[in-house]
C-alpha positions in Angstrom: 89.7 109.7 47.1 90.1 106.2 48.5 87.8 104.6 51.1 90.7 104.9 53.6 91.1 108.6 52.8 87.4 109.2 53.4 87.5 107.3 56.7 90.4 109.4 57.9 88.8 112.6 56.9 85.5 111.6 58.7 87.4 110.6 61.8 89.1 114.0 62.0 86.0 116.0 61.3 83.8 114.1 63.8 86.5 114.3 66.4 86.5 118.1 66.0 82.8 118.1 66.6 83.2 116.3 69.9 82.5 112.7 68.8 84.7 109.8 70.1 85.4 107.9 66.8 86.8 104.4 66.4 88.0 102.6 63.3 87.1 98.9 63.2 89.3 96.5 61.3 87.4 93.5 60.3 88.6 90.6 58.2 90.7 87.5 58.0 94.4 87.1 58.5 96.9 84.3 58.2 98.7 83.4 61.4 102.3 82.3 61.7 101.1 78.7 61.7 99.5 79.3 58.2 96.0 79.0 59.5 93.4 81.7 58.7 91.6 83.4 61.6 88.9 86.1 61.7 88.9 89.1 64.0 86.6 89.2 67.0 84.1 91.6 65.4 81.0 90.2 63.5 81.0 90.0 59.7 79.8 93.3 58.2 80.7 95.4 61.3 80.9 99.1 60.2 84.1 100.8 59.3 83.6 103.6 61.9 81.6 103.9 65.0 81.2 107.1 67.0 79.8 108.0 70.4 78.5 111.3 71.7 76.0 112.2 74.4 75.1 108.5 75.0 74.3 107.8 71.4 76.2 105.5 69.1 76.6 105.8 65.3 77.7 103.1 62.9 79.1 104.4 59.7 79.9 102.2 56.7 82.2 104.2 54.5 82.1 103.7 50.7 83.5 105.6 47.8 81.1 107.1 45.3 81.0 103.9 43.4 81.6 101.5 46.3 78.9 98.9 47.1 78.2 97.4 50.5 78.3 93.7 51.0 75.2 91.8 52.1 76.9 91.3 55.5 77.4 95.1 55.8 73.8 95.8 54.9 72.6 93.1 57.4 74.8 94.6 60.2 73.4 98.1 59.6 69.8 96.8 59.5 70.2 95.0 62.8 71.9 98.0 64.6 69.1 100.3 63.3 66.0 98.0 63.6 66.8 95.9 66.6 68.9 98.2 68.7 67.8 101.7 67.6 71.2 102.9 66.7 72.0 105.3 63.9 73.6 103.1 61.2 74.1 104.4 57.7 76.3 104.2 54.6 78.3 107.4 54.1 80.4 108.4 51.1 81.9 111.7 52.3 82.6 113.9 55.3 79.5 115.9 54.5 77.4 112.7 54.5 78.8 111.6 57.9 78.2 115.0 59.5 74.7 115.1 58.2 74.0 111.6 59.5 75.2 112.4 63.1 73.6 115.9 63.1 70.1 114.8 61.9 69.7 112.1 64.6 
């Protein structure tokens, strides 16, 4: 299963459980003028973020062998440690459901 497949499966399952789930596209793209630009989100922003009952969850989705970048680890740490959000790496639908259910 690809990372994209896992993300879609998580989005569907969390939506069924009453979460409002967003997919964040972060990266660089080349404009028509040939210049590179970055999206408005900070480097390392999590793949998915979900909201329910006034609580926000940041989920960095990886395959079983996928490794997070340092920017992704930093983002998760700031969201957790500075802002008190739930921010975790998940590798499956079960992981994501566990993360949101235990917090």
